[in-house]
Backbone bond lengths (Angstrom), bond angles and torsions (degrees), N, CA, C in turn:
res aa  C-N    CA-C-N  psi(-1)  N-CA   C-N-CA  omega(-1)  CA-C   N-CA-C  phi
1 X - - - 1.448 - - 1.496 110.43 -
2 X 1.274 117.69 138.55 1.430 122.26 -178.81 1.495 112.20 -73.09
3 X 1.306 116.21 144.67 1.437 121.54 174.59 1.525 110.18 -70.64
4 X 1.336 117.26 129.92 1.458 121.90 -177.88 1.513 107.49 -95.80
5 X 1.304 115.95 110.89 1.464 120.81 179.61 1.501 109.59 -93.15
6 X 1.316 116.10 140.81 1.454 121.55 178.20 1.529 108.93 -99.45
7 X 1.297 116.40 124.20 1.468 121.20 -179.15 1.529 109.75 -67.56
8 X 1.327 113.55 153.79 1.440 118.53 177.02 1.531 110.15 -60.17
9 X 1.327 117.04 142.85 1.460 119.87 -178.85 1.524 111.27 -55.54
10 X 1.329 113.72 140.69 1.455 118.46 -178.75 1.500 114.56 -83.49
11 X 1.346 115.82 -17.18 1.458 117.61 -174.76 1.518 113.14 -124.49
12 X 1.340 116.18 36.17 1.429 119.43 172.30 1.512 113.44 90.38
13 X 1.313 119.74 -168.85 1.449 123.52 -175.98 1.519 112.63 -60.75
14 X 1.375 115.59 153.05 1.436 118.93 -178.91 1.536 110.68 -70.05
15 X 1.331 117.99 -33.50 1.436 119.61 179.76 1.521 110.35 -70.78
16 X 1.325 115.19 151.81 1.472 118.93 -177.15 1.510 110.44 -103.31
17 X 1.309 120.36 107.27 1.481 121.63 179.13 1.525 109.10 -70.87
18 X 1.312 115.01 165.09 1.470 121.01 179.58 1.500 109.73 -56.13
19 X 1.337 116.39 139.48 1.468 119.80 175.32 1.524 112.42 97.21
20 X 1.306 119.46 -12.69 1.505 119.52 178.32 1.530 109.37 -78.80
21 X 1.336 113.50 161.85 1.454 117.78 -177.75 1.537 112.34 -65.17
22 X 1.320 116.99 130.84 1.454 120.99 -174.63 1.538 112.07 -63.77
23 X 1.339 114.74 -38.46 1.484 117.15 -179.09 1.531 111.32 -66.10
24 X 1.316 115.90 -37.73 1.477 118.59 178.46 1.535 109.92 -64.83
25 X 1.320 116.06 -42.48 1.452 120.32 177.67 1.525 110.81 -60.64
26 X 1.344 116.32 -42.84 1.449 121.26 179.32 1.515 111.61 -61.11
27 X 1.371 115.72 -39.04 1.455 120.39 -179.69 1.538 110.29 -68.16
28 X 1.334 117.30 -37.12 1.441 120.32 176.84 1.507 111.03 -62.40
29 X 1.339 115.56 -42.96 1.448 120.03 178.83 1.531 110.93 -62.85
30 X 1.352 115.67 -39.60 1.466 120.26 -179.68 1.539 110.71 -64.24
31 X 1.315 118.18 -41.65 1.452 121.99 -179.20 1.526 110.13 -68.54
32 X 1.325 116.78 -39.67 1.461 119.37 177.41 1.542 109.90 -62.80
33 X 1.347 115.43 -42.56 1.479 118.60 179.45 1.549 110.68 -66.45
34 X 1.338 115.45 -40.83 1.482 120.16 -179.53 1.523 110.19 -62.40
35 X 1.311 118.02 -50.20 1.464 119.70 -175.56 1.540 110.39 -68.80
36 X 1.330 117.45 -33.45 1.456 119.31 176.05 1.513 110.29 -64.22
37 X 1.349 116.45 -41.75 1.470 120.86 177.81 1.490 111.10 -65.40
38 X 1.348 118.36 -39.75 1.469 121.17 175.82 1.504 111.32 -62.31
39 X 1.325 116.37 -39.54 1.467 121.03 178.77 1.522 111.39 -60.54
40 X 1.348 115.79 -34.15 1.453 121.18 -179.28 1.543 110.77 -83.01
41 X 1.320 117.55 -8.08 1.472 120.29 179.76 1.506 113.52 86.20
42 X 1.327 118.90 27.93 1.461 122.90 -176.76 1.543 109.02 -74.10
43 X 1.359 116.08 126.19 1.461 121.36 -177.20 1.514 112.60 -65.51
44 X 1.354 116.90 -41.16 1.467 120.10 -179.86 1.515 111.24 -63.80
45 X 1.325 116.49 -36.79 1.483 119.57 177.57 1.516 110.22 -65.97
46 X 1.328 116.96 -40.47 1.459 119.42 177.27 1.518 111.67 -60.95
47 X 1.326 117.39 -40.35 1.450 121.90 177.80 1.537 110.90 -64.18
48 X 1.317 116.27 -39.40 1.462 119.59 178.13 1.514 111.67 -64.51
49 X 1.351 115.03 -42.53 1.469 119.77 178.06 1.548 108.84 -61.44
50 X 1.299 116.53 -45.57 1.451 120.10 -179.43 1.521 111.72 -61.22
51 X 1.338 117.11 -43.18 1.463 120.64 -178.36 1.514 110.49 -64.83
52 X 1.329 118.83 -39.58 1.462 121.44 -173.38 1.517 113.38 -85.66
53 X 1.363 117.50 -30.12 1.471 118.55 -171.19 1.490 114.71 -118.45
54 X 1.324 119.76 -7.57 1.474 120.61 -172.31 1.521 112.18 -57.22
55 X 1.308 117.96 -53.95 1.481 119.24 -174.97 1.537 111.10 -64.53
56 X 1.314 116.39 -42.17 1.483 119.02 178.67 1.530 111.08 -64.05
57 X 1.340 115.58 -41.41 1.466 119.06 -179.56 1.517 110.70 -70.41
58 X 1.313 118.26 -36.03 1.467 122.03 176.55 1.506 110.22 -60.55
59 X 1.332 117.49 -46.46 1.489 121.39 178.78 1.518 110.25 -58.79
60 X 1.330 117.22 -39.52 1.462 121.59 -179.34 1.539 109.87 -67.36
61 X 1.328 115.84 -41.70 1.490 120.09 178.28 1.506 110.87 -65.85
62 X 1.334 118.26 -36.69 1.448 121.39 176.23 1.534 109.90 -60.91
63 X 1.309 116.72 -40.60 1.439 120.06 179.49 1.535 110.46 -65.66
64 X 1.328 116.94 -40.47 1.470 120.09 177.07 1.531 111.66 -63.82
65 X 1.336 114.74 -32.68 1.483 119.99 -178.08 1.487 112.44 -91.42
66 X 1.346 119.00 9.33 1.469 123.38 179.59 1.523 111.70 56.31
67 X 1.338 116.05 37.23 1.438 120.47 176.95 1.520 117.44 85.28
68 X 1.332 116.24 0.62 1.465 120.76 179.68 1.528 108.73 -78.40
69 X 1.343 117.82 110.65 1.472 121.34 -176.19 1.495 113.93 -59.34
70 X 1.364 116.48 -45.30 1.453 120.23 -177.80 1.507 112.64 -63.31
71 X 1.349 115.94 -45.05 1.458 119.76 -178.94 1.548 109.28 -69.05
72 X 1.320 118.72 -35.69 1.441 121.68 177.73 1.536 110.55 -63.18
73 X 1.320 115.48 -40.09 1.463 120.42 179.10 1.522 109.26 -64.70
74 X 1.326 117.46 -41.13 1.462 120.34 179.52 1.543 110.44 -65.65
75 X 1.338 116.89 -42.09 1.468 119.92 176.69 1.523 110.71 -61.05
76 X 1.304 117.35 -43.26 1.455 123.84 -178.64 1.538 110.22 -62.36
77 X 1.332 117.82 -46.29 1.439 120.57 179.96 1.524 111.56 -61.97
78 X 1.332 116.53 -41.40 1.454 119.99 179.16 1.501 110.98 -67.83
79 X 1.338 117.50 -32.47 1.458 120.78 177.61 1.538 109.20 -64.93
80 X 1.317 116.05 -44.26 1.481 119.07 179.76 1.546 108.86 -65.12
81 X 1.303 117.16 -35.33 1.458 119.20 176.73 1.535 111.26 -61.62
82 X 1.333 115.45 -39.39 1.478 120.18 177.67 1.545 108.44 -64.81
83 X 1.311 117.79 -34.67 1.460 120.03 178.17 1.546 109.21 -60.89
84 X 1.328 116.34 -46.98 1.461 118.59 -178.01 1.496 114.15 -67.95
85 X 1.353 115.46 -24.72 1.498 119.43 -174.86 1.518 114.48 -98.53
86 X 1.346 116.11 -29.21 1.481 118.77 -165.78 1.511 114.79 -133.74
87 X 1.284 120.10 7.95 1.457 122.42 -178.22 1.555 109.78 -59.16
88 X 1.342 113.17 143.60 1.494 120.03 176.91 1.518 108.58 -122.93
89 X 1.298 115.08 161.76 1.463 119.65 176.67 1.542 107.93 -72.99
90 X 1.323 115.97 119.92 1.467 122.77 -175.66 1.499 112.51 -112.68
91 X 1.325 118.74 153.26 1.463 121.24 -169.84 1.521 115.03 -82.74
92 X 1.339 120.22 -26.99 1.419 120.39 -173.97 1.528 110.15 -163.74
93 X 1.329 117.40 175.77 1.473 121.48 -173.94 1.512 113.39 -63.98
94 X 1.327 117.57 -38.76 1.464 119.77 179.84 1.539 110.42 -61.63
95 X 1.314 117.56 -40.85 1.447 121.02 178.89 1.517 111.60 -66.12
96 X 1.345 115.83 -38.09 1.478 119.59 178.06 1.533 110.48 -64.31
97 X 1.309 116.87 -45.40 1.455 120.36 -178.97 1.553 109.25 -64.01
98 X 1.320 118.43 -41.26 1.465 121.11 177.74 1.524 108.64 -61.50
99 X 1.301 118.90 -40.25 1.476 122.13 178.83 1.511 109.64 -62.32
100 X 1.329 118.22 -46.20 1.479 121.29 -179.99 1.526 111.17 -64.08
101 X 1.316 117.84 -39.19 1.471 120.91 177.16 1.539 110.56 -61.12
102 X 1.332 114.90 -46.93 1.463 118.69 178.77 1.504 111.82 -62.59
103 X 1.333 118.26 -40.79 1.463 122.44 177.51 1.512 110.93 -61.71
104 X 1.339 117.24 -41.82 1.474 120.15 179.24 1.520 111.19 -66.10
105 X 1.336 117.59 -42.10 1.459 120.76 179.00 1.547 109.96 -61.93
106 X 1.333 115.58 -45.00 1.463 118.29 -179.98 1.541 110.96 -64.53
107 X 1.313 118.08 -36.45 1.454 121.72 178.16 1.506 109.54 -64.43
108 X 1.341 117.80 -43.98 1.453 121.94 178.90 1.532 111.80 -60.38
109 X 1.325 115.30 -42.80 1.471 121.23 178.03 1.529 109.88 -61.64
110 X 1.337 117.04 -46.95 1.445 120.78 -179.49 1.515 111.33 -60.46
111 X 1.310 117.46 -41.70 1.479 120.47 179.57 1.532 110.14 -64.76
112 X 1.328 117.64 -43.04 1.450 121.40 -179.12 1.554 110.28 -63.98
113 X 1.309 115.93 -42.85 1.492 119.58 179.13 1.513 108.92 -65.74
114 X 1.314 118.96 -39.09 1.447 120.70 179.86 1.487 111.87 -63.52
115 X 1.336 116.79 -39.75 1.458 119.54 177.71 1.510 113.18 -66.74
116 X 1.349 114.96 -34.58 1.456 117.58 176.73 1.536 111.14 -65.44
117 X 1.357 115.13 -37.49 1.474 119.24 178.54 1.515 109.74 -64.94
118 X 1.314 115.93 -41.79 1.492 119.73 179.38 1.526 109.86 -65.42
119 X 1.330 117.00 -38.65 1.462 120.60 178.78 1.534 110.21 -61.56
120 X 1.327 113.93 -43.33 1.506 119.59 177.77 1.529 109.38 -61.23
121 X 1.305 116.49 -44.41 1.464 120.11 -177.96 1.526 110.05 -64.94
122 X 1.327 116.80 -42.36 1.450 120.90 177.68 1.531 112.09 -58.77
123 X 1.357 114.26 -43.46 1.472 119.42 -179.75 1.500 109.93 -65.09
124 X 1.306 119.60 -39.87 1.473 122.55 -173.22 1.511 112.45 -78.52
125 X 1.325 116.77 -23.99 1.490 117.95 176.50 1.499 110.86 -69.52
126 X 1.328 117.85 -32.46 1.441 121.06 171.86 1.494 116.81 56.56
127 X 1.321 116.11 -109.13 1.456 121.48 -167.44 1.501 114.31 -59.70
128 X 1.328 118.78 -43.77 1.460 118.00 -176.33 1.527 112.71 -68.69
129 X 1.341 117.02 -28.14 1.459 117.92 176.21 1.550 109.71 -78.94
130 X 1.319 120.30 -25.18 1.444 121.21 176.00 1.532 111.03 -67.66
131 X 1.331 116.51 -19.59 1.463 120.11 174.59 1.516 111.97 -83.11
132 X 1.344 116.80 -6.29 1.461 120.87 179.20 1.516 109.72 -85.37
133 X 1.324 119.62 126.23 1.468 120.18 -178.27 1.488 111.53 -67.13
134 X 1.346 117.58 114.36 1.446 122.16 175.36 1.532 108.22 -141.91
135 X 1.347 117.52 170.00 1.433 119.35 174.90 1.527 108.12 -119.52
136 X 1.323 116.72 176.93 1.441 120.91 -173.08 1.512 113.38 -66.43
137 X 1.362 115.89 -20.26 1.479 118.60 -178.05 1.507 111.56 -101.90
138 X 1.294 118.43 18.01 1.479 120.44 -172.40 1.522 112.48 -96.38
139 X 1.339 117.73 16.84 1.444 119.84 -173.49 1.527 114.25 -57.56
140 X 1.349 115.09 -51.59 1.486 118.59 -179.90 1.530 111.08 -64.20
141 X 1.328 117.96 -41.18 1.445 121.38 179.00 1.516 111.63 -62.27
142 X 1.340 114.54 -38.34 1.479 119.25 179.54 1.496 111.05 -65.97
143 X 1.357 117.08 -38.33 1.467 120.81 176.61 1.533 109.15 -62.69
144 X 1.332 116.68 -45.30 1.478 120.13 -179.21 1.506 110.09 -64.19
145 X 1.348 116.57 -40.97 1.465 119.01 -179.14 1.523 111.44 -65.41
146 X 1.339 115.38 -38.35 1.482 119.25 177.63 1.509 110.28 -63.33
147 X 1.318 117.11 -41.15 1.487 119.40 179.37 1.514 110.17 -62.01
148 X 1.332 118.41 -42.48 1.453 121.42 177.10 1.529 110.04 -62.28
149 X 1.336 116.46 -45.78 1.465 120.41 -177.43 1.543 111.48 -63.04
150 X 1.326 116.84 -43.00 1.458 119.21 -179.96 1.519 110.03 -64.38
151 X 1.330 116.91 -36.34 1.441 121.44 -179.00 1.536 112.63 -66.22
152 X 1.322 117.67 -19.87 1.475 120.66 179.79 1.551 112.32 -89.99
153 X 1.335 116.35 -6.80 1.468 118.72 176.14 1.512 109.04 -79.41
154 X 1.334 115.35 155.51 1.458 117.09 175.67 1.540 108.00 -83.52
155 X 1.340 115.43 172.66 1.468 120.28 -172.22 1.539 112.02 -58.43
156 X 1.340 116.38 -42.31 1.437 120.19 -179.69 1.496 113.26 -64.57
157 X 1.326 117.43 -38.57 1.449 120.79 177.41 1.514 112.97 -66.38
158 X 1.367 114.62 -42.24 1.487 118.48 178.01 1.535 110.25 -62.86
159 X 1.315 117.05 -39.87 1.459 120.22 177.89 1.524 110.60 -61.63
160 X 1.310 116.01 -40.06 1.479 119.56 179.45 1.520 111.57 -62.44
161 X 1.339 116.05 -44.84 1.431 122.64 177.05 1.560 110.87 -60.78
162 X 1.316 113.66 -43.85 1.473 120.00 178.60 1.514 110.63 -57.44
163 X 1.352 114.85 -50.66 1.479 118.67 -177.32 1.520 112.28 -62.94
164 X 1.340 116.54 -42.41 1.444 119.85 -173.95 1.528 111.90 -75.75
165 X 1.336 118.04 -47.65 1.474 120.77 -168.11 1.547 114.04 -102.24
166 X 1.324 117.64 -22.87 1.447 119.05 175.97 1.530 111.87 -98.45
167 X 1.326 117.34 -45.03 1.448 120.89 179.93 1.499 111.97 -86.19
168 X 1.329 117.01 -13.00 1.462 124.21 177.86 1.523 113.63 57.23
169 X 1.312 115.19 41.74 1.454 119.79 177.48 1.506 109.61 -81.51
170 X 1.332 115.40 150.72 1.474 119.39 179.49 1.531 109.67 -79.16
171 X 1.322 114.01 164.95 1.455 118.96 178.45 1.533 111.76 -60.97
172 X 1.321 115.42 -37.80 1.495 118.51 179.58 1.535 110.23 -66.63
173 X 1.343 118.60 -39.75 1.464 120.83 178.53 1.500 111.45 -64.24
174 X 1.329 117.31 -43.78 1.453 121.20 177.69 1.519 111.29 -62.86
175 X 1.340 115.23 -42.42 1.473 120.26 -178.49 1.530 111.50 -62.23
176 X 1.345 116.90 -40.74 1.452 120.10 -179.43 1.527 111.19 -64.13
177 X 1.336 118.04 -41.59 1.476 118.61 -177.73 1.525 110.90 -73.53
178 X 1.315 118.84 -26.73 1.437 121.31 -176.39 1.531 114.41 -99.13
179 X 1.315 117.18 -6.50 1.436 120.15 178.60 1.526 113.71 76.36
180 X 1.367 116.86 21.63 1.446 121.34 179.16 1.539 108.59 -107.57
181 X 1.343 115.52 174.09 1.443 119.80 166.93 1.550 108.10 -86.08
182 X 1.320 116.85 159.66 1.424 120.61 177.90 1.536 112.15 -60.28
183 X 1.346 115.91 -37.30 1.462 119.75 177.35 1.501 112.30 -64.42
184 X 1.339 117.28 -37.59 1.461 120.27 177.90 1.529 110.47 -64.90
185 X 1.343 116.43 -39.93 1.460 120.46 179.17 1.493 109.44 -64.23
186 X 1.312 118.72 -43.15 1.458 122.90 -178.74 1.541 110.23 -64.58
187 X 1.351 117.44 -38.90 1.449 118.93 178.72 1.511 110.69 -65.23
188 X 1.330 115.26 -41.30 1.471 118.31 179.13 1.532 111.70 -66.21
189 X 1.308 116.78 -39.82 1.460 121.50 177.97 1.532 108.63 -61.79
190 X 1.312 117.34 -43.01 1.468 119.74 179.98 1.537 111.77 -60.36
191 X 1.356 115.49 -40.32 1.480 118.13 178.96 1.509 110.04 -66.58
192 X 1.349 117.24 -39.71 1.481 119.87 -177.68 1.520 109.02 -68.92
193 X 1.331 118.36 -42.13 1.473 121.64 177.40 1.507 111.63 -59.04
194 X 1.337 117.14 -40.81 1.447 120.25 -178.86 1.529 110.69 -68.57
195 X 1.364 115.52 -38.09 1.476 117.67 176.41 1.510 110.89 -64.18
196 X 1.306 117.14 -40.16 1.477 119.94 177.65 1.522 110.98 -63.42
197 X 1.318 115.87 -45.33 1.450 120.02 -178.08 1.537 110.18 -59.98
198 X 1.332 115.71 -43.64 1.466 118.62 -179.05 1.520 111.98 -66.98
199 X 1.317 116.50 -41.43 1.467 119.83 -178.97 1.500 110.84 -65.51
200 X 1.358 115.59 -41.09 1.504 119.77 -179.93 1.502 108.42 -66.38
201 X 1.323 119.88 -43.04 1.439 122.24 -178.40 1.523 110.15 -62.66
202 X 1.338 116.82 -45.10 1.469 119.65 179.29 1.510 111.91 -63.59
203 X 1.324 117.67 -39.22 1.446 122.34 -178.91 1.561 109.36 -65.20
204 X 1.310 117.79 -44.33 1.435 120.73 179.86 1.536 111.78 -67.16
205 X 1.303 116.28 -37.73 1.486 119.12 176.86 1.534 110.36 -63.13
206 X 1.326 115.56 -42.09 1.482 120.67 -178.02 1.549 109.60 -63.81
207 X 1.358 117.01 -35.55 1.435 119.61 179.18 1.512 112.67 -67.81
208 X 1.312 117.08 -25.56 1.456 120.89 -176.13 1.518 111.82 -86.26
209 X 1.327 118.09 -8.69 1.443 121.93 179.66 1.546 109.79 -68.67
210 X 1.323 119.49 143.07 1.481 121.26 179.71 1.508 111.45 -68.44
């Protein structure tokens, strides 16, 4: 996950010196209290954030997604997840909006990188995926199906796929680190590939049902 940096305040120190507008100071206090409550995981604070920023943040995510509603929704959900995991106490509304923008950009980047990884995995699986019934326009569905299929593997199986198809390690290299023979690694890979193929095929068939 990318580090979310908070830009320097645009309107000076967070504290309100004598003579500043009382309403502005009150708003700064409200944002500090809101972000502190979000940092603690307060449900009411999350609802307040959603009420005040959801539409504005959704429009920003749509711009990041070039108008793609589904991708914008995915970016938005990941941005909210970052709020629950990484929110910091912020001094004022401008800083909060900058934080949300940065979180949305990082979420969009993570999604794009993830899709590239899935594309690489799809390409490297080759033959067994060519036996999976798909059409020429099924690229996005295939990515989604692969994500579902990978999520159904156990940790050891996912690590095996990672080593073989992302890190491009040889069977002998994997066998040495795991204490197996190369033939045993290949047999296990074959079983995992077949499980993935079956899960992907079933997922795509389910999507085609009326």
